C-alpha positions in Angstrom: 8.6 10.9 26.5 6.7 14.0 25.6 7.9 16.8 23.3 7.9 19.9 25.4 8.2 23.5 24.3 11.7 24.6 25.1 14.4 27.1 24.2 17.7 26.0 22.6 21.0 27.8 22.6 21.1 27.7 18.8 18.4 27.8 16.1 16.1 24.7 15.9 13.4 24.2 13.2 10.2 23.6 15.2 6.5 24.3 14.9 6.6 26.2 18.3 9.3 28.8 17.4 10.4 31.1 14.7 14.1 30.3 14.6 13.8 29.6 10.8 12.0 31.4 8.1 10.3 29.9 5.0 11.1 26.4 6.3 9.1 23.5 7.5 9.5 20.1 9.3 6.1 18.5 9.0 5.8 14.8 9.9 2.6 12.8 9.2 2.3 9.4 10.9 -0.4 6.8 10.8 -0.6 3.9 13.1 -2.3 0.7 12.1 -2.2 -3.1 12.2 -0.1 -5.4 10.1 -1.3 -8.8 11.2 -0.6 -9.0 14.9 2.0 -6.3 14.6 1.7 -2.5 14.8 2.8 -0.6 11.7 3.6 3.1 11.6 3.7 4.7 8.2 5.7 8.0 8.3 5.9 10.7 5.6 8.1 13.8 6.1 7.8 17.2 4.5 11.1 19.0 5.0 11.3 22.4 3.5 14.9 23.5 4.0 17.5 22.9 1.4 20.5 22.7 3.8 18.8 20.2 6.2 17.7 18.0 3.3 21.3 18.0 1.9 22.8 17.2 5.3 20.5 14.2 5.7 21.5 13.0 2.2 25.2 13.4 3.2 24.8 11.6 6.5 25.6 14.7 8.5 22.1 14.8 9.9 19.5 12.0 10.5 15.8 11.6 11.0 15.1 10.1 14.4 11.8 8.8 15.8 11.6 8.2 19.5 9.0 5.6 20.4 7.8 5.0 24.0 5.0 3.1 25.7 5.3 3.8 29.4 2.7 1.2 30.5 4.7 -1.7 29.0 8.1 -0.2 29.6 8.9 -0.1 25.9 11.3 2.5 24.6 13.2 2.6 21.3 14.5 4.9 18.6 14.4 4.5 14.9 16.9 6.3 12.7 16.6 6.8 8.9 17.6 9.0 6.0 14.3 8.3 4.2 11.5 10.9 4.1 8.9 8.0 3.7 9.3 5.0 6.0 7.5 2.2 7.7 8.2 1.0 11.2 6.8 -2.3 12.4 6.6 -3.1 16.2 5.6 -6.3 17.9 2.3 -5.8 19.7 3.6 -8.0 22.6 5.9 -5.0 23.5 3.1 -2.5 23.6 0.1 -1.9 25.9 -1.7 1.4 26.3 -0.5 4.8 24.9 2.3 4.8 22.4 4.2 8.1 22.0 5.9 8.9 18.7 8.3 11.9 18.7 10.0 13.0 15.5 13.3 14.8 15.4 16.3 15.7 13.1 19.6 15.2 14.9 23.1 16.1 14.1 24.8 12.9 13.0 28.3 14.4 13.5 29.7 17.4 15.3 29.0 20.5 13.3 31.4 23.4 13.5 30.4 27.0 12.4 27.0 25.8 11.5 24.8 28.3 9.5 21.7 28.1 7.4 20.5 30.8 5.0 17.0 30.2 6.4 17.9 31.2 10.0 15.8 34.0 11.4 17.6 37.3 10.8 18.1 37.5 14.6 20.7 34.8 14.2 23.3 36.6 12.1 26.3 34.6 13.1 27.1 30.9 12.6 26.7 28.5 15.5 30.3 27.8 16.7 29.7 24.2 17.6 26.7 21.7 17.7 27.6 18.4 19.2 26.7 15.1 17.5 23.3 13.9 18.7 22.0 17.4 19.3 18.5 18.4 18.0 18.3 20.3 14.7 14.5 20.1 14.2 11.4 19.0 16.2 8.2 17.7 14.7 4.7 17.3 16.2 4.2 14.4 18.6 1.7 11.6 18.0 0.0 9.6 20.7 -1.9 6.3 19.9 -3.8 3.9 22.2 -2.6 0.4 21.5 -5.1 -2.2 22.6 -4.2 -5.9 22.8 -5.3 -8.3 20.1 -7.6 -11.0 21.3 -7.1 -13.4 18.5 -4.0 -15.7 18.7 -3.9 -19.2 17.2 -1.3 -20.4 19.7 -3.1 -19.3 22.9 -5.3 -21.4 25.2 -8.2 -21.4 22.6 -5.9 -22.8 20.0 -7.6 -24.7 17.2 -4.7 -27.2 17.1 -4.7 -30.5 19.0 -1.6 -32.7 18.9 -2.2 -36.4 19.7 -0.6 -39.8 19.3 -1.4 -41.6 16.1 -2.8 -45.0 17.1 -2.0 -46.4 13.7 1.5 -47.8 14.3 2.1 -48.4 10.6 2.2 -44.6 10.0 5.4 -42.7 10.9 4.8 -39.4 9.2 2.8 -36.5 10.7 -0.9 -36.6 9.8 -3.3 -33.6 9.8 -7.1 -34.1 10.0 -9.6 -31.3 10.1 -12.7 -32.0 7.9 -15.2 -33.1 10.6 -13.3 -32.3 13.8 -13.8 -29.6 16.4 -10.0 -29.0 16.3 -7.3 -29.4 13.6 -5.9 -32.7 14.7 -2.2 -33.3 14.3 -1.2 -36.9 14.8 2.3 -37.9 15.6 3.8 -41.4 15.8 4.5 -42.8 19.3 8.2 -41.9 19.2 7.5 -38.3 18.0 4.7 -37.6 20.4 6.9 -38.7 23.3 9.6 -36.2 22.3 7.0 -33.5 21.7 5.4 -34.0 25.2 8.9 -33.9 26.9 9.7 -30.5 25.2 6.4 -28.7 24.6 6.5 -26.7 27.9 10.1 -25.5 27.4 9.9 -21.9 26.2 13.4 -22.2 24.8 12.2 -24.7 22.1 8.5 -23.8 21.8 8.9 -22.0 18.5 11.1 -24.7 17.1 8.3 -27.2 17.7 5.7 -24.9 16.2 7.8 -24.4 13.1 8.2 -28.1 12.6 4.7 -29.2 13.5 2.1 -26.4 13.6 3.2 -24.2 10.7 3.0 -27.0 8.1 -0.3 -28.2 9.5 -1.8 -24.7 9.2 -0.4 -24.4 5.6 -2.0 -27.6 4.7 -5.4 -26.5 6.0 -5.1 -23.0 4.4 -4.3 -24.5 1.1 -7.3 -26.7 1.3 -9.5 -23.7 2.2 -8.0 -21.6 -0.6 -9.1 -24.3 -3.1 -12.7 -24.3 -1.8 -15.3 -21.7 -2.6 -16.7 -19.8 0.3 -20.2 -21.2 0.3 -18.9 -24.7 0.4 -16.5 -23.8 3.2 -19.4 -22.3 5.3 -21.6 -25.3 4.6 -18.9 -27.9 5.5 -16.9 -26.2 8.3 -19.0 -23.2 9.4 -19.8 -24.7 12.9 -16.3 -26.1 13.5 -14.3 -24.2 16.2 -11.0 -24.4 14.2 -12.7 -22.8 11.1 -14.3 -20.0 13.2 -10.9 -19.3 14.8 -9.0 -19.1 11.5 -11.8 -17.0 9.9 -11.8 -14.5 12.8 -8.0 -14.3 12.8 -7.8 -13.6 9.1 -10.6 -11.1 9.0 -9.9 -9.2 12.2 -6.1 -9.2 12.5 -5.1 -9.5 8.8 -8.1 -7.9 7.0 -8.2 -10.9 4.7 -11.7 -12.4 3.9 -11.7 -16.1 3.3 -12.9 -15.5 -0.3 -9.5 -13.8 -1.0 -7.4 -16.6 0.5 -6.6 -18.0 -2.9 -4.8 -14.8 -3.7 -2.5 -15.0 -0.7 1.0 -16.4 -0.3 0.0 -19.3 2.0 3.6 -20.0 3.2 4.1 -16.4 4.3 0.6 -16.0 5.7 0.8 -19.2 7.9 4.0 -17.9 9.5 2.5 -14.5 10.2 -0.7 -16.0 11.6 1.5 -17.9 14.1 3.6 -14.9 14.9 6.5 -16.0 12.6 7.8 -18.9 14.8 10.4 -19.8 12.1 12.3 -16.5 12.8 12.1 -17.2 16.6 13.0 -20.8 16.1 16.3 -19.9 14.4 17.1 -17.5 17.3 16.4 -20.3 19.7 18.5 -22.8 17.8 21.4 -20.2 17.8 21.2 -20.1 21.6 21.1 -23.9 21.9 24.1 -24.1 19.6 26.0 -21.5 21.6 25.3 -23.4 24.8 26.5 -26.7 23.2 29.7 -25.0 22.0 30.3 -23.6 25.5 29.8 -27.0 27.1 32.2 -28.7 24.6 34.9 -26.0 25.4 34.6 -26.6 29.1 35.1 -30.3 28.8 
């Protein structure tokens, strides 16, 4: 969706007309990265007392239309805040992202007037329907390129194998001298894992139970080690290079600052928050089970 210059049957505050005097709807928006996600930081300068008051009262609302034609993504974000953050999953985006800001009527307005109308508009507007545009800001276009680093893709640093030591039933993580981060499961657990690992409906459940705690364990060990020692001991290991690149490129976190991070939160974000997705998957599984029980 592109903002196009157009005429309205009533006054609209916009940069391309003079329907208002001594008024301004100026939106600044910056698009950046928040881990793997795309974050848009929005700040609005609204110089018009009545429109500001209408937003506070809920009679009007700020609306941002977001659209990425190449990926088919389209959404709207409504708010009453002049400063806001919008976070989008980069999996939904590819190519040019359009950001179009508006102020809309949040209810039907009867006999609408504004002291800042251009003098040409001497009479109140008899009726403005809910959802109609009251103000238009400048459009922003950003090119969203796909991230290359993903710890769960084909070049994943994790390898899940059977623990040959039958006396150990708990999960074991080994990384010190290995090309991969090795996750060992007992015979029973590895059998269950292999039977389910290709099912997209439970993939994030498995990652939450197995990969997230393994990554936390490794990150905590790295956080307790100085950078020179890390480079000397792990610098040539593929898992270390993968984690380092992901932290530095996608999260802007150097390994030297790892000790200052919340490891629990960071591990989830590095794996694209599988715990959130896992709960959604569990709710679907639970709903199916309830349905089956009702049928029988």
